[in-house]
C-alpha positions as CSV (number, residue, x, y, z in Angstrom):
1,M,-51.0,-50.9,-73.5
2,I,-54.4,-51.7,-74.7
3,G,-56.4,-54.7,-75.5
4,H,-60.1,-56.1,-76.9
5,A,-61.9,-58.8,-77.0
6,D,-65.7,-59.9,-77.9
7,D,-68.1,-62.4,-79.2
8,P,-70.4,-61.4,-82.1
9,R,-72.7,-64.0,-81.1
10,L,-72.7,-62.8,-77.8
11,K,-72.8,-59.2,-78.8
12,S,-70.7,-58.2,-76.3
13,G,-66.9,-57.8,-75.2
14,V,-64.0,-56.4,-72.5
15,T,-61.5,-53.8,-73.2
16,V,-58.1,-53.7,-70.4
17,I,-56.2,-51.0,-70.4
18,L,-52.7,-52.2,-69.3
19,P,-50.1,-49.4,-68.3
20,E,-46.6,-50.9,-68.5
21,A,-45.9,-50.3,-64.7
22,P,-48.5,-49.7,-61.9
23,A,-50.4,-46.2,-62.7
24,V,-51.9,-43.8,-60.1
25,M,-56.1,-44.4,-60.5
26,S,-58.7,-42.5,-59.3
27,A,-62.6,-42.5,-60.6
28,H,-65.6,-40.5,-60.3
29,I,-69.5,-41.7,-60.7
30,A,-72.1,-39.9,-61.9
31,G,-74.5,-41.8,-62.8
32,G,-77.5,-43.4,-61.5
33,A,-77.1,-47.4,-61.8
34,P,-73.7,-47.6,-62.1
35,G,-72.0,-51.1,-61.7
36,G,-68.3,-51.7,-60.9
37,R,-65.6,-53.3,-58.6
38,E,-62.9,-52.1,-56.2
39,L,-63.9,-48.8,-57.2
40,G,-63.6,-48.0,-53.6
41,L,-59.6,-47.7,-54.0
42,A,-60.2,-44.9,-56.2
43,E,-60.9,-42.2,-53.8
44,P,-57.4,-40.4,-52.4
45,Q,-57.9,-41.6,-48.7
46,A,-57.7,-45.4,-49.8
47,S,-54.1,-47.2,-49.2
48,V,-53.4,-48.8,-52.5
49,G,-51.9,-46.0,-54.6
50,A,-51.7,-47.6,-57.7
51,V,-53.1,-50.4,-60.1
52,N,-52.1,-52.7,-62.2
53,A,-54.9,-52.5,-65.1
54,V,-58.5,-50.9,-65.4
55,V,-61.5,-53.4,-66.9
56,L,-64.4,-51.8,-68.6
57,A,-66.8,-54.6,-69.7
58,G,-70.4,-55.5,-71.1
59,G,-72.4,-58.1,-69.7
60,S,-74.2,-56.2,-67.1
61,A,-73.3,-58.1,-63.1
62,F,-72.1,-60.9,-64.8
63,G,-69.3,-58.7,-66.5
64,L,-67.1,-58.2,-63.4
65,S,-65.7,-61.4,-63.7
66,A,-64.1,-60.2,-66.7
67,A,-61.2,-58.6,-63.8
68,D,-60.8,-62.3,-62.7
69,G,-59.3,-63.1,-66.2
70,V,-57.1,-60.0,-65.7
71,M,-56.1,-61.2,-62.5
72,S,-55.1,-64.3,-63.5
73,F,-53.0,-63.0,-66.9
74,L,-51.2,-60.4,-64.2
75,A,-50.5,-63.0,-61.2
76,E,-49.3,-65.3,-64.1
77,R,-46.6,-62.5,-64.2
78,G,-45.6,-61.5,-61.6
79,R,-47.5,-58.8,-61.4
80,G,-49.4,-56.7,-58.6
81,F,-49.8,-55.5,-54.8
82,A,-47.4,-57.1,-52.7
83,V,-48.5,-58.1,-49.1
84,A,-47.7,-60.6,-47.0
85,G,-45.2,-63.1,-49.5
86,F,-48.1,-62.7,-51.9
87,R,-48.8,-60.5,-55.0
88,V,-52.4,-59.5,-55.6
89,P,-53.3,-57.7,-59.2
90,I,-55.4,-54.7,-58.3
91,V,-58.2,-54.4,-60.8
92,P,-60.9,-51.8,-60.8
93,A,-63.5,-52.5,-63.1
94,A,-66.8,-50.9,-65.0
95,I,-70.0,-52.8,-66.4
96,L,-72.5,-51.7,-69.2
97,F,-76.3,-53.2,-69.4
98,D,-75.9,-55.1,-73.4
99,L,-77.9,-58.1,-72.0
100,A,-80.6,-56.8,-74.2
101,N,-79.2,-55.9,-77.5
102,G,-80.2,-59.1,-79.8
103,G,-77.2,-61.1,-78.9
104,D,-77.1,-64.6,-77.4
105,K,-77.0,-64.9,-74.0
106,A,-77.3,-68.4,-73.1
107,F,-74.7,-68.5,-70.7
108,L,-76.8,-66.7,-68.4
109,P,-78.2,-68.7,-65.6
110,A,-81.6,-69.8,-65.2
111,P,-84.3,-72.1,-63.6
112,G,-83.7,-75.8,-64.3
113,R,-80.9,-74.8,-66.3
114,K,-77.2,-75.6,-65.7
115,A,-75.6,-72.5,-67.6
116,P,-72.4,-73.0,-69.3
117,P,-69.3,-70.6,-67.8
118,N,-69.3,-67.2,-68.0
119,P,-67.5,-66.0,-70.7
120,Y,-66.2,-62.4,-69.7
121,P,-63.0,-64.0,-67.9
122,A,-62.3,-65.6,-70.5
123,L,-62.8,-62.5,-72.6
124,A,-60.7,-60.7,-70.5
125,Y,-57.4,-63.0,-70.5
126,E,-58.2,-63.2,-74.6
127,A,-57.7,-58.8,-74.4
128,C,-55.1,-58.8,-72.1
129,E,-52.7,-61.1,-74.4
130,S,-53.7,-59.0,-77.6
131,A,-53.2,-55.5,-76.1
132,A,-51.1,-53.8,-78.0
133,P,-49.9,-49.3,-78.1
134,A,-52.9,-48.4,-80.8
135,T,-56.5,-49.2,-80.7
136,G,-59.5,-49.8,-83.0
137,L,-62.6,-47.8,-82.9
138,G,-66.4,-48.5,-83.4
139,T,-68.1,-52.2,-82.7
140,L,-65.0,-54.0,-80.5
141,G,-64.1,-54.9,-77.0
142,A,-66.4,-53.2,-73.8
143,G,-68.3,-51.6,-77.2
144,A,-69.1,-54.6,-79.3
145,G,-72.8,-54.6,-78.1
146,A,-73.0,-51.0,-77.3
147,T,-76.0,-48.8,-78.0
148,T,-77.8,-45.4,-77.3
149,A,-81.0,-43.8,-77.9
150,N,-81.3,-44.2,-81.5
151,L,-77.9,-45.3,-82.8
152,K,-75.6,-48.2,-82.5
153,G,-72.7,-47.3,-79.7
154,G,-69.1,-47.9,-80.0
155,F,-65.8,-48.0,-78.5
156,G,-64.0,-45.0,-79.1
157,F,-61.1,-43.1,-78.4
158,A,-58.9,-39.5,-78.6
159,S,-56.1,-38.0,-77.4
160,E,-54.8,-34.3,-76.6
161,P,-51.2,-33.3,-77.1
162,L,-50.5,-31.0,-73.9
163,A,-48.8,-27.9,-74.1
164,G,-46.3,-28.7,-71.1
165,G,-45.4,-31.8,-72.5
166,G,-46.8,-35.3,-72.5
167,I,-50.6,-36.5,-73.4
168,L,-54.0,-37.3,-72.5
169,A,-56.2,-39.9,-74.1
170,A,-60.2,-40.7,-73.4
171,F,-61.2,-44.5,-74.2
172,V,-64.9,-45.2,-73.7
173,A,-67.4,-47.5,-74.1
174,V,-70.6,-46.0,-75.4
175,N,-73.6,-47.1,-74.0
176,A,-75.9,-44.4,-72.8
177,V,-79.7,-43.9,-72.7
178,G,-79.3,-40.7,-74.5
179,A,-78.3,-39.5,-78.0
180,V,-75.0,-38.4,-79.3
181,T,-76.7,-36.7,-82.3
182,L,-78.6,-33.4,-82.6
183,G,-82.6,-34.9,-82.4
184,A,-83.6,-36.7,-85.3
185,G,-80.3,-35.6,-87.6
186,P,-76.8,-36.5,-88.5
187,H,-75.3,-34.1,-86.5
188,F,-73.0,-34.9,-83.7
189,R,-73.7,-32.9,-80.2
190,A,-69.7,-33.0,-80.1
191,A,-69.4,-30.8,-83.2
192,P,-67.0,-28.2,-82.1
193,F,-64.1,-30.5,-80.9
194,E,-64.3,-32.5,-83.7
195,R,-60.8,-32.9,-85.9
196,D,-59.8,-33.9,-89.3
197,G,-63.9,-34.5,-89.9
198,E,-62.9,-37.4,-87.8
199,F,-66.6,-38.1,-87.5
200,G,-68.0,-37.3,-90.5
201,G,-67.2,-33.3,-90.7
202,L,-70.5,-32.3,-90.5
203,G,-70.1,-29.7,-87.8
204,F,-73.4,-28.0,-86.6
205,P,-76.3,-27.7,-88.8
206,A,-77.2,-24.4,-90.1
207,M,-79.7,-24.1,-88.1
208,I,-80.4,-26.2,-84.4
209,P,-83.2,-28.0,-85.5
210,P,-86.7,-27.9,-83.0
211,D,-86.2,-31.4,-81.6
212,A,-82.2,-30.8,-80.6
213,A,-83.5,-30.3,-76.8
214,R,-85.5,-33.2,-77.0
215,A,-84.2,-35.5,-74.0
216,L,-84.7,-38.9,-76.9
217,T,-83.8,-42.0,-74.7
218,K,-83.6,-45.2,-75.2
219,L,-87.6,-46.8,-74.9
220,D,-88.6,-48.2,-71.9
221,P,-85.4,-47.3,-70.0
222,A,-84.8,-49.5,-66.9
223,P,-82.1,-49.0,-64.0
224,G,-78.8,-50.4,-65.4
225,A,-80.0,-50.3,-68.5
226,N,-77.2,-48.5,-70.3
227,T,-73.8,-46.6,-69.1
228,T,-70.8,-44.7,-70.2
229,I,-67.6,-45.9,-68.8
230,A,-64.2,-44.6,-69.6
231,V,-60.7,-44.1,-69.0
232,I,-59.0,-40.8,-69.3
233,A,-55.1,-41.5,-69.4
234,T,-51.8,-39.4,-69.4
235,D,-48.5,-40.2,-68.4
236,L,-48.1,-37.0,-66.5
237,A,-46.8,-37.6,-62.6
238,L,-50.1,-36.9,-60.7
239,T,-50.9,-37.3,-56.9
240,K,-54.3,-39.4,-56.7
241,A,-56.3,-36.2,-55.6
242,E,-55.3,-34.2,-58.7
243,A,-56.6,-37.6,-60.5
244,K,-59.6,-37.6,-59.2
245,R,-61.1,-34.0,-59.6
246,L,-59.5,-35.0,-63.3
247,A,-62.2,-37.8,-63.4
248,I,-64.9,-35.3,-62.0
249,V,-64.3,-33.2,-64.6
250,A,-63.9,-35.2,-67.4
251,H,-67.8,-36.5,-67.1
252,D,-68.4,-32.7,-68.9
253,G,-67.2,-34.8,-71.8
254,L,-69.7,-37.0,-71.5
255,A,-72.6,-34.1,-70.9
256,L,-71.3,-32.1,-74.0
257,A,-71.2,-35.3,-76.2
258,I,-75.0,-36.9,-74.8
259,W,-78.1,-35.8,-74.4
260,P,-79.3,-36.5,-71.5
261,A,-76.0,-38.2,-69.7
262,H,-75.8,-39.0,-65.9
263,T,-79.3,-40.1,-65.5
264,P,-80.9,-42.5,-63.1
265,Y,-80.9,-45.1,-65.7
266,D,-77.2,-44.3,-66.8
267,G,-74.1,-46.1,-64.7
268,D,-71.9,-43.4,-66.1
269,T,-68.2,-43.8,-64.9
270,I,-64.9,-42.6,-65.1
271,F,-61.7,-43.6,-64.4
272,T,-58.1,-41.4,-64.7
273,L,-54.8,-43.2,-64.9
274,A,-51.4,-41.6,-64.4
275,T,-48.7,-43.4,-65.4
276,G,-46.0,-40.9,-64.6
277,E,-43.5,-41.0,-67.4
278,V,-43.6,-37.3,-67.6
279,A,-42.3,-35.4,-64.6
280,V,-44.0,-32.6,-63.8
281,R,-41.1,-29.6,-64.3
282,A,-40.2,-28.1,-61.3
283,G,-41.9,-25.1,-59.8
284,A,-44.7,-25.7,-62.2
285,D,-48.3,-24.3,-61.0
286,R,-50.2,-27.2,-60.3
287,L,-53.3,-25.7,-60.3
288,A,-52.8,-24.2,-64.2
289,M,-51.4,-27.5,-65.2
290,M,-54.7,-29.4,-63.9
291,T,-56.9,-26.6,-65.6
292,E,-55.1,-27.8,-69.0
293,L,-55.2,-31.4,-68.6
294,S,-59.5,-30.6,-67.3
295,A,-60.0,-29.1,-70.9
296,A,-57.9,-31.5,-72.3
297,A,-60.1,-34.0,-70.8
298,V,-63.2,-33.2,-71.5
299,R,-62.2,-32.5,-75.4
300,A,-60.5,-35.5,-75.8
301,L,-63.8,-37.9,-74.5
302,A,-66.7,-35.9,-75.9
303,R,-64.7,-36.5,-79.5
304,A,-64.6,-40.3,-78.2
305,V,-67.7,-40.6,-77.6
306,A,-68.8,-39.4,-81.1
307,R,-65.6,-41.5,-82.8
308,G,-67.6,-44.4,-81.2
309,V,-70.7,-43.8,-82.6
310,Y,-69.4,-42.9,-85.9
311,A,-66.8,-45.5,-86.4
312,A,-69.6,-48.7,-85.8
313,S,-70.4,-51.2,-87.9
314,P,-74.0,-53.2,-88.8
315,A,-74.0,-56.7,-87.8
316,K,-76.9,-59.7,-88.2
317,G,-79.5,-58.9,-85.4
318,D,-78.4,-55.5,-84.3
319,A,-81.4,-53.7,-82.3
320,L,-80.0,-50.3,-83.7
321,P,-78.7,-49.0,-87.0
322,T,-75.2,-47.6,-87.2
323,W,-74.6,-44.0,-88.0
324,K,-73.3,-44.7,-91.2
325,C,-76.5,-47.1,-92.3
326,R,-78.8,-44.1,-91.1
327,F,-77.2,-40.7,-92.4
328,A,-73.7,-41.4,-94.1
329,K,-75.6,-41.5,-97.6
330,A,-78.2,-38.4,-96.7
C-alpha cells in the first residue's frame, strides 16, 4: 500500500509505503548530504529485522517529523514491534530539501515569531489514511515540491516482473542536483529502459548533443539542498543482507537516469523492502536470483525517475518549468 499527501501552498508533501505486514528492510546512502531517521536499523546486524512503514518526505530536517504521524497511525491500530508489553511502530524515513522552491514555508520557526505547528506529521497521517494499492505520478506526495537542475521534479513509479515469479517495484521522489535529460534537449537519460512511450517515447537523439556530458546542476547548490530518495520493494522473501545488497546496486538506476548523481550536495538514499509473500523456491540459486533482482531494480528505478519528471504538472509560483511545458510542443 502507498499513500500520498501534499499541500499546494507549501509545495511539499509526504509519501508513505505501508506493507500489509512487517517487511524486511535495508537501505544504502550514496549521497553526501543525507537526512534520515532509523537508518541504523537498515544494517544487517541490527536487531530489528522488519519495519512497519517507510516515509519519504519534503521539508528537509523538518520533514523527519512526518514519521511521528505514521507512528501515531500505526500505534492506534496496534501495529509495531513488541517490547516489554508495548507496541513500537518501526518507521524509518528519508527527507529531501524543498524549502527554497517558492512555496509558503510560514511554518518554519524564526527569531521573535512563534511558528504554527509543523505540518508534516499531519500530512503523513493523511497519507496513511489515503493509502491504496496503486499510485499516481508527478506532482504529489514527497515529489510535490521537487526540482532538478533544469526542470520540475516529481514522484515516479515503475515495476518489473521477475522470471521466477514475483515482482519488483521502484518508488522515487526526484529532487536531484543534476539533470535527467541529455544537455539542453528533451531526451531522457533513462531512454534505453523506457516501455511503451511512458515518458514521451523519444528514445535517444540521432546524435548525442555536445553538452550531454556537461554536469548541469542547480545554481549555487548548498549541502542538503537536493536529494533523490527511493524505495525498492519486492514480494520475494529476502534476507536482510540480500536486501542490503539490493539497496546498494539499485543506486545504479539513479546514476543511469540522473547526471551527475551522488554528489556532495545530494542525500541520495534508497530503501529496500521485501514482504516475503512469494517464497524463493527450494534449491534456487540465490546468487542468480539476486543478479536478476539487481538488474530489475536498476531498470525500474531509472524508469521511475524519468516517469516522475515527465508527469510533473505546473503550478503557480514554480521555480522551474515542467518537462511537458518546456518540451511537449518542441
